Backbone as JSON, one array per atom type, in Angstrom:
{
  "sequence": "XXXXXXXXXXXXXXXXXXXXXXXXXXXXXXXXXXXXXXXXXXXXXXXXXXXXXXXXXXXXXXXXXXXXXXXXXXXXXXXXXXXXXXXXXXXXXXXXXXXXXXXXXXXXXXXXXXXXXXXXXXXXXXXXXXXXXXXXXXXXXXXXXXXXXXXXXXXXXXXXXXXXXXXXXXXXXXXXXXXXXXXXXXXXXXXXXXXXXXXXXXXXXXXXXXXXXXXXXXXXXXXXXXXXXXXXXXXXXXXXXXXXXXXXXXXXXXXXXXXXXXXXXXXXXXXXXXXXXXXXXX",
  "N": [[-58.59, 73.77, -18.99], [-61.32, 75.33, -17.32], [-62.5, 76.16, -14.97], [-61.6, 77.1, -11.69], [-60.31, 76.71, -8.34], [-59.03, 78.39, -5.58], [-56.74, 78.0, -2.98], [-55.18, 79.56, -0.36], [-52.38, 80.11, 1.8], [-53.39, 81.43, 4.65], [-51.94, 82.66, 6.59], [-49.95, 84.05, 5.45], [-49.44, 87.09, 4.02], [-48.55, 87.62, 1.42], [-49.34, 85.36, 0.03], [-52.13, 85.55, 0.01], [-52.4, 87.92, -1.42], [-51.34, 87.17, -3.92], [-53.19, 85.24, -4.61], [-55.52, 86.67, -5.28], [-54.56, 88.11, -7.41], [-54.11, 86.06, -9.24], [-56.74, 85.2, -9.58], [-57.85, 87.44, -10.85], [-56.36, 87.4, -13.21], [-57.19, 84.98, -14.4], [-59.95, 85.41, -14.65], [-59.96, 87.54, -16.43], [-59.4, 86.2, -18.71], [-61.65, 84.88, -19.32], [-62.24, 82.73, -17.66], [-63.57, 80.82, -14.91], [-63.28, 81.41, -11.45], [-62.82, 80.73, -8.04], [-62.05, 81.99, -4.89], [-60.95, 80.96, -1.77], [-61.92, 82.79, 0.85], [-60.21, 84.68, 3.37], [-61.57, 85.03, 5.76], [-63.33, 82.96, 5.83], [-64.33, 79.83, 7.17], [-62.64, 76.73, 6.69], [-64.23, 74.43, 6.25], [-66.66, 75.58, 5.58], [-66.0, 77.01, 3.24], [-65.06, 74.95, 1.55], [-67.36, 73.47, 1.25], [-68.68, 74.68, -0.78], [-67.59, 73.75, -3.05], [-67.89, 72.09, -6.13], [-67.51, 69.04, -7.58], [-68.13, 68.54, -10.22], [-68.0, 71.03, -11.4], [-65.58, 72.44, -10.69], [-62.39, 72.21, -12.0], [-59.7, 72.3, -11.4], [-57.5, 72.77, -8.6], [-55.75, 75.34, -7.14], [-53.05, 75.69, -5.05], [-51.62, 77.81, -2.83], [-48.69, 78.35, -1.18], [-46.58, 76.54, 1.04], [-45.41, 73.09, 1.14], [-46.84, 72.17, 3.34], [-49.29, 73.53, 3.28], [-50.45, 72.41, 0.99], [-50.6, 69.75, 1.79], [-52.51, 69.85, 3.87], [-54.74, 70.71, 2.39], [-55.04, 68.54, 0.64], [-55.8, 66.48, 2.39], [-58.2, 67.48, 3.43], [-59.8, 67.56, 1.16], [-59.84, 65.06, 0.08], [-61.79, 63.29, -0.85], [-62.83, 64.47, -3.1], [-61.44, 64.23, -5.48], [-60.34, 66.09, -7.2], [-57.77, 67.52, -9.12], [-54.64, 68.91, -7.88], [-52.59, 71.84, -8.06], [-49.57, 72.86, -6.87], [-48.29, 75.91, -5.74], [-45.33, 77.19, -4.93], [-44.56, 78.97, -2.09], [-43.07, 78.76, 0.04], [-40.16, 77.62, 1.88], [-39.01, 75.23, 1.03], [-40.08, 73.06, -1.35], [-41.44, 70.03, -2.26], [-43.81, 69.05, -3.15], [-45.12, 71.3, -4.1], [-44.9, 72.42, -7.16], [-44.58, 74.69, -8.81], [-42.86, 77.75, -8.94], [-43.2, 81.13, -7.69], [-42.58, 83.08, -9.64], [-43.11, 81.76, -11.98], [-45.8, 81.53, -12.33], [-47.66, 82.79, -14.29], [-46.97, 81.42, -16.69], [-47.63, 78.78, -15.94], [-50.41, 79.0, -15.54], [-51.3, 79.58, -18.11], [-50.71, 77.17, -19.38], [-52.43, 75.45, -18.03], [-54.9, 76.49, -18.83], [-54.75, 75.89, -21.52], [-54.9, 73.2, -21.43], [-52.52, 71.78, -21.22], [-51.1, 69.65, -19.59], [-50.35, 67.03, -17.23], [-51.73, 64.48, -15.09], [-50.85, 63.24, -11.98], [-51.12, 60.5, -9.87], [-51.07, 60.06, -6.38], [-50.54, 57.83, -3.74], [-52.36, 57.52, -0.65], [-52.51, 57.33, 2.96], [-54.56, 55.53, 5.26], [-55.72, 55.8, 8.52], [-56.7, 54.32, 11.59], [-57.55, 55.06, 14.87], [-57.39, 53.55, 17.98], [-58.61, 53.79, 21.14], [-58.74, 52.68, 24.39], [-59.85, 50.36, 23.37], [-61.82, 51.14, 21.57], [-62.63, 52.61, 18.41], [-61.69, 55.81, 17.98], [-60.92, 57.79, 16.27], [-60.55, 58.48, 12.82], [-58.66, 59.0, 9.95], [-57.0, 60.43, 7.05], [-53.83, 60.54, 5.32], [-51.39, 62.17, 3.36], [-48.62, 62.36, 3.4], [-47.5, 61.15, 5.9], [-48.15, 59.09, 8.81], [-47.61, 59.52, 12.15], [-46.4, 58.24, 15.16], [-45.58, 59.37, 18.35], [-43.69, 60.12, 21.32], [-45.25, 61.43, 24.29], [-45.43, 64.03, 26.57], [-43.46, 63.13, 29.21], [-39.92, 63.07, 28.73], [-38.93, 60.44, 27.6], [-38.13, 57.23, 26.2], [-40.44, 55.22, 24.29], [-42.14, 52.1, 24.18], [-42.89, 50.52, 21.25], [-45.04, 48.3, 19.85], [-45.07, 46.41, 16.99], [-47.09, 45.16, 14.41], [-47.63, 43.35, 11.42], [-49.92, 42.77, 8.96], [-51.35, 41.31, 10.83], [-49.42, 39.75, 12.01], [-46.9, 39.49, 14.44], [-44.15, 41.7, 14.39], [-41.95, 43.2, 15.64], [-40.71, 44.8, 18.64], [-40.1, 48.15, 19.2], [-38.03, 50.24, 20.93], [-38.14, 53.54, 21.16], [-38.13, 57.06, 20.25], [-40.25, 57.52, 18.6], [-42.45, 56.39, 15.89], [-42.59, 56.28, 12.37], [-44.86, 56.0, 9.75], [-44.85, 56.12, 6.42], [-45.82, 57.33, 3.16], [-44.67, 56.89, -0.29], [-44.61, 59.55, -1.26], [-44.27, 60.91, 1.15], [-41.72, 60.14, 1.77], [-39.67, 61.94, 1.41], [-39.94, 63.66, 3.47], [-40.47, 63.86, 6.91], [-39.7, 61.23, 7.39], [-37.35, 60.98, 5.87], [-35.67, 62.71, 7.3], [-35.39, 61.21, 9.57], [-33.75, 59.21, 8.76], [-34.78, 57.54, 6.82], [-35.43, 55.87, 3.61], [-35.38, 57.36, 0.28], [-38.08, 57.35, -1.87], [-39.49, 56.83, -5.08], [-42.18, 58.96, -5.86], [-44.51, 57.98, -7.1], [-44.71, 55.34, -6.57], [-46.04, 52.34, -4.96], [-45.98, 51.81, -1.86], [-45.28, 51.23, 1.66], [-43.5, 52.81, 4.2], [-41.76, 52.07, 7.13], [-40.34, 53.7, 9.75], [-38.23, 53.98, 12.47], [-37.93, 56.5, 15.04], [-35.14, 57.87, 16.34], [-34.21, 55.3, 17.55], [-33.48, 53.15, 20.34], [-31.3, 51.31, 19.86], [-28.77, 49.53, 18.05], [-29.21, 48.42, 15.59], [-31.57, 49.07, 14.23], [-33.45, 49.79, 11.38], [-35.05, 51.43, 8.6], [-38.0, 49.92, 7.24], [-39.38, 48.63, 4.32], [-42.57, 48.1, 3.04], [-45.1, 46.34, 1.15], [-47.63, 48.11, -0.71], [-50.04, 47.01, -0.14], [-50.0, 45.96, 2.37], [-50.86, 45.83, 5.9], [-50.39, 47.74, 8.76], [-50.05, 47.62, 12.23], [-49.65, 49.43, 15.16], [-48.93, 49.28, 18.49], [-49.02, 50.8, 21.72], [-46.68, 50.0, 24.07], [-45.99, 48.64, 27.4], [-44.9, 50.82, 30.06], [-42.11, 51.85, 32.09], [-41.34, 49.54, 34.67], [-43.75, 48.22, 34.43], [-45.64, 50.19, 34.25], [-47.76, 52.84, 32.84], [-47.37, 54.32, 29.64], [-47.31, 57.39, 27.77], [-48.32, 58.59, 24.59], [-48.67, 60.03, 21.28], [-50.52, 60.4, 18.22], [-50.18, 61.62, 14.95], [-51.48, 62.99, 11.9], [-50.07, 63.72, 8.96], [-48.69, 65.68, 10.37], [-50.72, 66.91, 11.74], [-53.93, 66.96, 13.44], [-53.68, 65.75, 16.14], [-53.81, 63.0, 18.29], [-54.12, 61.76, 21.52], [-52.5, 58.99, 23.08], [-52.19, 55.99, 25.1], [-50.59, 53.38, 27.03], [-51.46, 50.25, 25.67], [-53.29, 51.24, 23.83], [-53.81, 51.53, 20.26], [-52.87, 51.95, 16.76], [-54.12, 51.46, 13.54], [-52.92, 51.09, 10.31], [-53.11, 51.54, 6.83], [-53.11, 51.36, 3.23], [-54.96, 53.98, 1.75], [-58.2, 54.18, 0.2], [-58.55, 56.49, -1.11], [-56.91, 58.87, -3.26], [-54.38, 61.33, -3.91], [-54.43, 63.72, -6.42], [-52.1, 65.11, -8.47], [-51.3, 67.93, -10.35], [-49.2, 68.17, -13.1], [-47.1, 70.34, -14.61], [-44.59, 70.92, -15.74], [-42.45, 68.81, -17.53], [-40.62, 67.38, -15.79], [-38.36, 65.17, -14.34], [-38.6, 63.08, -11.4], [-36.08, 62.62, -10.3], [-34.61, 64.83, -11.15], [-35.96, 66.92, -9.89], [-35.48, 66.19, -7.26], [-32.69, 66.38, -7.13], [-32.34, 69.15, -7.5], [-33.71, 70.18, -5.27], [-32.28, 69.08, -3.12], [-29.82, 70.28, -3.45], [-30.39, 72.81, -2.7], [-31.11, 72.68, -0.1]],
  "CA": [[-59.36, 74.0, -17.78], [-62.13, 76.55, -17.36], [-62.93, 76.56, -13.63], [-60.51, 76.94, -10.72], [-60.53, 77.03, -6.93], [-57.73, 78.78, -5.03], [-56.53, 77.91, -1.53], [-53.94, 80.24, -0.02], [-51.96, 80.1, 3.2], [-53.94, 82.67, 5.18], [-50.99, 83.28, 7.52], [-48.97, 84.79, 4.67], [-50.11, 88.14, 3.25], [-48.17, 87.53, 0.02], [-50.14, 84.31, -0.58], [-53.46, 86.09, -0.25], [-52.27, 88.91, -2.5], [-51.16, 86.47, -5.18], [-54.42, 84.51, -4.95], [-56.44, 87.57, -5.97], [-53.95, 88.43, -8.7], [-54.38, 84.92, -10.11], [-58.17, 85.23, -9.9], [-58.05, 88.49, -11.86], [-55.72, 86.91, -14.43], [-58.04, 83.95, -15.0], [-61.22, 86.03, -15.01], [-59.74, 88.36, -17.63], [-59.33, 85.28, -19.85], [-62.94, 84.23, -19.46], [-62.33, 81.53, -16.84], [-64.23, 80.98, -13.62], [-62.33, 81.19, -10.36], [-63.31, 81.0, -6.7], [-60.97, 82.07, -3.9], [-61.37, 80.8, -0.38], [-61.63, 84.03, 1.55], [-59.48, 84.51, 4.62], [-62.47, 84.97, 6.91], [-64.16, 81.77, 5.76], [-63.85, 78.57, 7.71], [-62.31, 75.82, 5.6], [-65.36, 73.56, 5.96], [-67.67, 76.39, 4.9], [-65.54, 77.3, 1.89], [-64.97, 73.73, 0.76], [-68.69, 72.97, 0.96], [-69.13, 75.31, -2.01], [-66.96, 73.1, -4.18], [-68.61, 71.08, -6.91], [-66.57, 68.25, -8.36], [-68.47, 68.63, -11.63], [-67.7, 72.35, -11.92], [-64.18, 72.81, -10.5], [-61.5, 71.29, -12.7], [-58.37, 72.32, -10.81], [-57.32, 73.52, -7.35], [-54.45, 75.97, -7.02], [-52.71, 75.81, -3.64], [-50.53, 78.78, -2.67], [-48.03, 78.21, 0.11], [-45.57, 75.5, 1.0], [-45.95, 71.73, 1.11], [-47.79, 72.01, 4.43], [-50.6, 74.01, 2.82], [-50.99, 71.43, 0.07], [-50.94, 68.54, 2.55], [-53.79, 70.08, 4.54], [-55.79, 70.73, 1.37], [-55.22, 67.17, 0.12], [-56.55, 65.71, 3.38], [-59.55, 68.03, 3.54], [-60.55, 67.37, -0.07], [-59.43, 63.76, -0.47], [-62.88, 62.58, -1.51], [-63.32, 65.21, -4.27], [-60.7, 63.75, -6.65], [-59.97, 67.22, -8.05], [-56.3, 67.62, -9.09], [-54.03, 70.08, -7.25], [-51.31, 72.39, -8.48], [-48.95, 73.58, -5.77], [-47.46, 77.07, -6.07], [-44.46, 77.24, -3.76], [-44.21, 80.25, -1.48], [-42.37, 78.4, 1.25], [-38.71, 77.53, 1.74], [-38.62, 74.01, 0.33], [-41.3, 72.4, -1.78], [-41.39, 68.86, -3.13], [-45.14, 68.91, -3.73], [-45.45, 72.54, -4.8], [-44.0, 72.36, -8.31], [-44.42, 75.96, -9.49], [-42.38, 78.9, -8.18], [-44.06, 82.29, -7.88], [-42.28, 83.79, -10.89], [-43.57, 80.98, -13.13], [-47.26, 81.36, -12.26], [-48.35, 83.06, -15.57], [-46.73, 80.3, -17.61], [-48.39, 77.62, -15.49], [-51.83, 79.25, -15.78], [-51.56, 79.45, -19.54], [-50.7, 75.74, -19.72], [-53.66, 74.87, -17.52], [-55.97, 76.95, -19.71], [-54.61, 75.19, -22.8], [-54.94, 71.75, -21.14], [-51.19, 71.2, -21.44], [-50.66, 69.16, -18.3], [-50.66, 65.64, -16.92], [-52.17, 64.29, -13.71], [-50.1, 62.16, -11.33], [-51.83, 60.05, -8.68], [-50.23, 59.7, -5.24], [-51.25, 57.04, -2.74], [-52.53, 58.1, 0.68], [-52.66, 56.39, 4.06], [-55.74, 55.6, 6.11], [-55.37, 55.38, 9.87], [-57.75, 54.22, 12.6], [-56.98, 55.17, 16.21], [-58.18, 52.83, 18.97], [-58.34, 54.18, 22.53], [-59.54, 51.83, 25.28], [-60.53, 49.34, 22.6], [-62.81, 51.69, 20.64], [-62.1, 53.5, 17.38], [-62.07, 57.18, 18.33], [-60.51, 58.73, 15.21], [-60.15, 57.92, 11.53], [-58.24, 60.09, 9.09], [-56.1, 60.07, 5.97], [-52.6, 61.33, 5.26], [-50.65, 62.06, 2.1], [-47.2, 62.17, 3.71], [-47.17, 60.16, 6.92], [-48.82, 58.98, 10.11], [-46.49, 59.45, 13.08], [-46.61, 58.06, 16.59], [-44.47, 59.98, 19.05], [-43.85, 60.2, 22.77], [-46.03, 62.57, 24.75], [-45.17, 64.33, 27.98], [-42.11, 62.89, 29.72], [-38.89, 62.83, 27.7], [-38.36, 59.1, 27.69], [-38.51, 56.4, 25.05], [-41.68, 54.45, 24.4], [-42.09, 50.78, 23.55], [-43.9, 50.41, 20.19], [-45.18, 46.93, 19.36], [-45.47, 46.52, 15.59], [-47.65, 43.98, 13.77], [-47.86, 43.52, 9.98], [-50.92, 41.8, 8.5], [-51.75, 40.48, 11.97], [-48.29, 38.99, 12.52], [-45.97, 40.3, 15.23], [-42.87, 41.97, 13.75], [-40.9, 43.53, 16.6], [-40.95, 45.93, 19.53], [-39.08, 49.18, 19.03], [-37.94, 51.27, 21.97], [-37.73, 54.69, 20.37], [-38.91, 58.27, 20.48], [-41.49, 57.44, 17.84], [-42.47, 55.57, 14.68], [-43.16, 56.95, 11.21], [-45.32, 55.21, 8.62], [-44.95, 57.13, 5.37], [-46.03, 56.98, 1.75], [-43.54, 57.34, -1.1], [-44.6, 61.01, -1.26], [-43.73, 61.34, 2.43], [-40.35, 59.65, 2.0], [-38.75, 63.08, 1.4], [-40.3, 64.51, 4.59], [-39.99, 63.49, 8.24], [-39.03, 59.94, 7.29], [-35.98, 61.22, 5.39], [-34.92, 63.3, 8.4], [-35.14, 60.15, 10.54], [-32.87, 58.22, 8.16], [-35.49, 56.65, 5.92], [-35.03, 55.93, 2.19], [-36.15, 58.18, -0.65], [-38.8, 56.47, -2.78], [-40.2, 57.53, -6.14], [-43.5, 59.28, -5.3], [-45.63, 57.28, -7.74], [-44.67, 53.94, -6.17], [-47.06, 51.89, -4.02], [-45.23, 51.2, -0.76], [-45.36, 51.83, 2.99], [-42.2, 52.81, 4.88], [-41.79, 52.12, 8.6], [-39.05, 54.25, 10.17], [-38.15, 54.37, 13.89], [-37.34, 57.8, 15.35], [-34.13, 57.75, 17.42], [-34.37, 54.03, 18.28], [-32.43, 52.83, 21.31], [-30.66, 50.07, 19.43], [-27.76, 49.78, 17.01], [-29.51, 47.73, 14.33], [-32.89, 49.4, 13.7], [-33.44, 50.46, 10.1], [-36.36, 51.54, 7.97], [-38.48, 48.72, 6.57], [-40.31, 48.96, 3.24], [-43.6, 47.09, 2.86], [-46.0, 46.47, 0.01], [-48.74, 49.02, -0.51], [-51.23, 46.25, 0.27], [-49.82, 45.48, 3.74], [-51.51, 46.57, 6.98], [-49.48, 47.9, 9.9], [-50.65, 47.97, 13.51], [-48.65, 49.82, 16.15], [-49.53, 49.37, 19.83], [-48.17, 51.39, 22.75], [-46.36, 48.97, 25.05], [-45.9, 49.02, 28.81], [-43.83, 51.72, 30.45], [-41.17, 51.33, 33.08], [-41.86, 48.8, 35.82], [-45.12, 47.82, 34.17], [-46.53, 51.35, 34.29], [-48.36, 53.28, 31.59], [-46.67, 55.35, 28.89], [-48.16, 58.27, 26.97], [-47.84, 58.89, 23.24], [-49.69, 60.68, 20.46], [-50.44, 60.09, 16.79], [-50.53, 62.75, 14.1], [-51.68, 62.72, 10.47], [-49.43, 64.82, 8.23], [-48.33, 66.72, 11.34], [-51.94, 67.57, 12.2], [-54.91, 66.07, 14.07], [-52.98, 65.0, 17.19], [-54.67, 62.22, 19.19], [-53.29, 61.23, 22.61], [-52.58, 57.55, 23.3], [-51.52, 55.47, 26.3], [-50.28, 51.95, 26.96], [-52.58, 49.41, 25.27], [-53.96, 51.81, 22.67], [-53.09, 51.2, 19.04], [-53.24, 52.6, 15.51], [-54.08, 50.58, 12.38], [-52.56, 51.92, 9.15], [-53.07, 50.84, 5.56], [-53.3, 52.24, 2.07], [-56.3, 54.53, 1.64], [-58.87, 54.07, -1.09], [-58.45, 57.81, -1.73], [-55.61, 59.26, -3.78], [-54.22, 62.75, -4.22], [-54.1, 63.9, -7.84], [-51.2, 66.25, -8.6], [-51.13, 68.45, -11.7], [-47.81, 68.32, -13.52], [-46.95, 71.28, -15.72], [-43.27, 70.72, -16.34], [-42.06, 67.41, -17.71], [-39.36, 67.25, -15.07], [-38.34, 63.88, -13.65], [-38.45, 63.1, -9.94], [-34.66, 62.7, -9.96], [-34.17, 66.2, -11.36], [-36.53, 67.72, -8.79], [-34.78, 65.82, -6.04], [-31.35, 66.96, -7.19], [-32.43, 70.58, -7.31], [-34.11, 70.48, -3.9], [-31.21, 68.73, -2.2], [-28.73, 71.23, -3.6], [-30.82, 74.07, -2.08], [-31.46, 72.48, 1.3]],
  "C": [[-60.1, 75.34, -17.86], [-62.51, 77.05, -15.96], [-61.86, 76.18, -12.6], [-60.99, 77.31, -9.31], [-59.16, 77.29, -6.31], [-57.75, 78.67, -3.51], [-55.19, 78.56, -1.24], [-53.65, 80.07, 1.46], [-52.37, 81.44, 3.81], [-53.0, 83.36, 6.17], [-49.94, 84.12, 6.79], [-49.69, 85.79, 3.77], [-49.79, 88.03, 1.77], [-48.95, 86.43, -0.7], [-51.53, 84.81, -0.92], [-53.43, 87.08, -1.4], [-52.17, 88.21, -3.85], [-52.44, 85.73, -5.58], [-55.41, 85.41, -5.69], [-55.87, 88.03, -7.31], [-54.21, 87.3, -9.71], [-55.85, 84.91, -10.52], [-58.47, 86.28, -10.97], [-57.5, 88.04, -13.22], [-56.63, 85.92, -15.15], [-59.38, 84.54, -15.46], [-61.1, 86.84, -16.29], [-59.67, 87.49, -18.89], [-60.59, 84.44, -19.98], [-63.11, 82.97, -18.66], [-63.03, 81.84, -15.52], [-63.25, 80.62, -12.51], [-62.96, 81.59, -9.03], [-62.14, 80.96, -5.73], [-61.56, 81.84, -2.52], [-60.96, 82.04, 0.4], [-61.01, 83.76, 2.91], [-60.42, 84.32, 5.81], [-63.35, 83.73, 6.91], [-63.5, 80.6, 6.49], [-63.62, 77.61, 6.55], [-63.52, 74.94, 5.24], [-66.44, 74.32, 5.2], [-67.28, 76.64, 3.46], [-65.56, 76.06, 1.02], [-66.35, 73.17, 0.42], [-69.26, 73.57, -0.32], [-68.57, 74.62, -3.25], [-67.9, 72.09, -4.85], [-67.6, 70.34, -7.77], [-66.85, 68.37, -9.86], [-68.06, 69.96, -12.23], [-66.21, 72.69, -11.83], [-63.27, 71.77, -11.12], [-60.11, 71.24, -12.08], [-58.33, 73.18, -9.57], [-55.89, 74.04, -7.31], [-54.17, 76.22, -5.54], [-51.47, 76.68, -3.5], [-49.95, 78.67, -1.26], [-46.88, 77.24, -0.02], [-46.22, 74.12, 0.93], [-47.0, 71.51, 2.19], [-49.19, 72.44, 4.03], [-51.24, 73.0, 1.89], [-51.39, 70.14, 0.79], [-52.29, 68.69, 3.25], [-54.94, 70.05, 3.53], [-56.08, 69.32, 0.84], [-56.03, 66.32, 1.08], [-58.01, 66.17, 3.45], [-60.42, 67.68, 2.34], [-60.26, 66.02, -0.73], [-60.54, 63.07, -1.26], [-63.38, 63.28, -2.77], [-62.65, 64.78, -5.58], [-60.42, 64.86, -7.67], [-58.46, 67.38, -7.99], [-55.82, 68.96, -8.53], [-52.79, 70.53, -8.03], [-50.76, 73.21, -7.34], [-48.07, 74.72, -6.29], [-46.63, 77.39, -4.83], [-44.17, 78.67, -3.33], [-43.54, 80.0, -0.14], [-40.88, 78.31, 0.98], [-38.29, 76.33, 0.89], [-39.88, 73.25, -0.06], [-41.04, 71.22, -2.7], [-42.73, 68.68, -3.83], [-45.52, 70.12, -4.56], [-44.45, 72.72, -5.95], [-43.64, 73.75, -8.86], [-43.91, 77.04, -8.54], [-43.2, 80.13, -8.58], [-43.83, 82.98, -9.22], [-42.78, 83.05, -12.13], [-45.08, 80.79, -13.17], [-47.94, 81.67, -13.6], [-48.18, 81.94, -16.58], [-47.57, 79.09, -17.23], [-49.88, 77.8, -15.77], [-52.17, 79.09, -17.26], [-51.57, 77.98, -19.97], [-51.95, 75.04, -19.21], [-54.84, 75.23, -18.42], [-55.95, 76.18, -21.03], [-54.65, 73.67, -22.65], [-53.61, 71.06, -21.46], [-50.6, 70.77, -20.1], [-50.93, 67.66, -18.21], [-51.08, 65.58, -15.45], [-51.47, 63.05, -13.14], [-50.82, 61.78, -10.05], [-50.84, 59.6, -7.61], [-51.06, 58.92, -4.22], [-51.32, 57.8, -1.42], [-52.65, 56.98, 1.71], [-54.0, 56.61, 4.75], [-55.37, 55.06, 7.48], [-56.58, 55.36, 10.78], [-57.08, 54.2, 13.98], [-57.92, 54.49, 17.2], [-57.7, 53.19, 20.37], [-59.29, 53.4, 23.42], [-60.4, 50.84, 24.49], [-61.54, 49.84, 21.58], [-62.14, 52.62, 19.65], [-62.6, 54.91, 17.65], [-61.73, 58.18, 17.24], [-60.16, 57.94, 13.96], [-59.81, 59.07, 10.61], [-57.33, 59.56, 8.01], [-54.88, 60.97, 6.02], [-51.94, 61.11, 3.91], [-49.18, 61.77, 2.36], [-46.97, 61.02, 4.68], [-48.13, 60.2, 8.09], [-47.71, 58.69, 11.12], [-46.98, 59.23, 14.51], [-45.38, 58.58, 17.3], [-44.74, 59.99, 20.54], [-44.61, 61.48, 23.14], [-45.74, 62.79, 26.22], [-43.72, 64.11, 28.35], [-41.13, 62.56, 28.6], [-38.22, 61.49, 27.93], [-38.88, 58.26, 26.53], [-39.77, 55.61, 25.36], [-41.49, 53.13, 23.69], [-43.24, 50.67, 22.55], [-43.91, 48.98, 19.67], [-45.78, 46.98, 17.94], [-45.92, 45.16, 15.05], [-47.9, 44.31, 12.29], [-48.76, 42.4, 9.5], [-51.28, 40.8, 9.6], [-50.62, 39.68, 12.59], [-47.32, 39.91, 13.24], [-44.64, 40.45, 14.52], [-41.77, 42.18, 14.79], [-41.41, 44.61, 17.54], [-39.79, 46.89, 19.4], [-39.14, 50.14, 20.21], [-37.33, 52.5, 21.3], [-38.53, 55.92, 20.79], [-40.24, 58.21, 19.74], [-41.35, 56.52, 16.65], [-43.16, 56.34, 13.57], [-43.61, 55.9, 10.21], [-45.6, 56.21, 7.51], [-45.28, 56.5, 4.02], [-44.76, 57.3, 0.98], [-43.46, 58.87, -1.19], [-43.96, 61.54, 0.02], [-42.3, 60.91, 2.69], [-39.33, 60.79, 1.99], [-39.06, 64.06, 2.54], [-39.66, 64.05, 5.89], [-39.21, 62.17, 8.19], [-37.58, 60.09, 6.83], [-35.11, 61.78, 6.5], [-34.55, 62.25, 9.45], [-34.28, 59.03, 9.97], [-33.53, 57.26, 7.22], [-35.05, 56.81, 4.48], [-35.89, 56.91, 1.41], [-36.75, 57.26, -1.7], [-39.46, 57.32, -3.86], [-41.65, 57.74, -5.74], [-44.68, 58.55, -5.93], [-45.65, 55.79, -7.38], [-45.81, 53.62, -5.2], [-46.37, 51.1, -2.91], [-45.56, 51.91, 0.55], [-43.98, 51.72, 3.62], [-42.4, 52.95, 6.38], [-40.41, 52.55, 9.07], [-39.08, 54.6, 11.65], [-37.49, 55.74, 14.04], [-36.42, 57.64, 16.56], [-34.3, 56.46, 18.22], [-33.2, 53.77, 19.22], [-31.87, 51.45, 21.03], [-29.71, 50.41, 18.31], [-28.17, 49.22, 15.65], [-30.91, 48.02, 13.79], [-32.75, 50.21, 12.42], [-34.87, 50.6, 9.59], [-36.7, 50.22, 7.29], [-39.51, 49.14, 5.53], [-41.27, 47.79, 3.03], [-44.39, 47.35, 1.58], [-47.11, 47.47, 0.33], [-50.01, 48.33, -0.06], [-51.12, 45.75, 1.7], [-50.55, 46.39, 4.73], [-50.6, 46.57, 8.2], [-50.28, 48.31, 11.13], [-49.54, 48.29, 14.5], [-49.36, 50.04, 17.48], [-48.52, 49.99, 20.81], [-47.96, 50.36, 23.85], [-46.31, 49.52, 26.47], [-44.74, 49.97, 29.06], [-42.9, 51.06, 31.46], [-41.9, 50.66, 34.23], [-43.35, 48.48, 35.65], [-46.12, 48.96, 34.21], [-47.06, 51.71, 32.91], [-47.51, 54.38, 30.95], [-47.68, 56.16, 28.07], [-47.5, 58.54, 25.63], [-48.94, 59.66, 22.51], [-49.47, 60.27, 19.01], [-50.9, 61.31, 16.02], [-50.64, 62.3, 12.65], [-51.16, 63.92, 9.7], [-49.12, 65.99, 9.15], [-49.5, 67.44, 11.93], [-52.8, 66.53, 12.91], [-54.23, 65.16, 15.11], [-53.99, 64.31, 18.11], [-53.78, 61.58, 20.25], [-53.58, 59.75, 22.82], [-51.91, 57.2, 24.63], [-51.27, 53.98, 26.11], [-51.55, 51.13, 26.67], [-53.35, 49.94, 24.09], [-53.16, 51.5, 21.41], [-53.65, 51.97, 17.85], [-53.09, 51.57, 14.39], [-53.91, 51.44, 11.13], [-52.51, 51.05, 7.9], [-53.24, 51.85, 4.43], [-54.75, 52.7, 2.01], [-56.89, 54.24, 0.26], [-58.84, 55.4, -1.84], [-57.04, 58.04, -2.26], [-55.58, 60.78, -3.9], [-53.76, 62.87, -5.66], [-53.32, 65.21, -7.98], [-51.08, 66.65, -10.06], [-49.65, 68.67, -11.98], [-47.75, 69.2, -14.76], [-45.66, 71.03, -16.47], [-42.95, 69.24, -16.43], [-40.67, 67.19, -17.11], [-39.4, 65.97, -14.26], [-38.18, 64.09, -12.14], [-36.99, 63.26, -9.55], [-34.13, 64.13, -10.13], [-34.69, 67.12, -10.26], [-35.76, 67.46, -7.51], [-33.38, 66.44, -6.01], [-31.37, 68.46, -6.92], [-32.78, 70.94, -5.87], [-32.99, 70.19, -2.92], [-30.06, 69.73, -2.28], [-29.07, 72.57, -2.94], [-31.03, 73.92, -0.58], [-30.27, 72.73, 2.22]]
}
């Protein structure tokens, strides 16, 4: 690799400091490097990116920083390397102390690229599509306002599946299976698989479990009626961001996105080894 773009978590001074140290390191070796400055808006900075020129994106922060970057740049198809400066990173492979080694491997083209599926979601409010976005981890519907359960009507490929009375519903990718879905009791799936996981959040039943669907299936979740035929409020988020408020009758359509996130792999470490190490530290 000869050209790099650096995205740092602007809320962490150590991330910004390291981003400029990396830029100096790469420049000293004759490589081109652009750092998104703290004062730049993300849209302004990303508009400078050229898919033909930039070969790799370095993301400094935790998994949340990489998730935001993956969504913002989903259409660029430029691979990401996550440098973990958070508490727990499944996506951010490289720890801060291993940055020089990782940079040298990138310069020498000693890496592989792993593609991760993403989700595409369409939000329908009052019958009209008001929002469309992608997610690398998950699309989550959750209650909004009053602390009471919501009735979620779930359809798969146009066929009614079930109604879940729960705090919320998670539709996750295999990459997202180690995130919110795992906390809600969902299964852990190898991140390179092609599947969709549906996981209820605190369901008010004794027999609700996660359901795994094919990556080609389409899931529709509609907000059902509230108590005594009234209206309930909910919201939908994409990777914990872009919150859109919903009410009874509104729905979200979720399917596999045509976009993918490309992850740079420096270490030939298996998913099972990463998982074992992360679980032992959590």
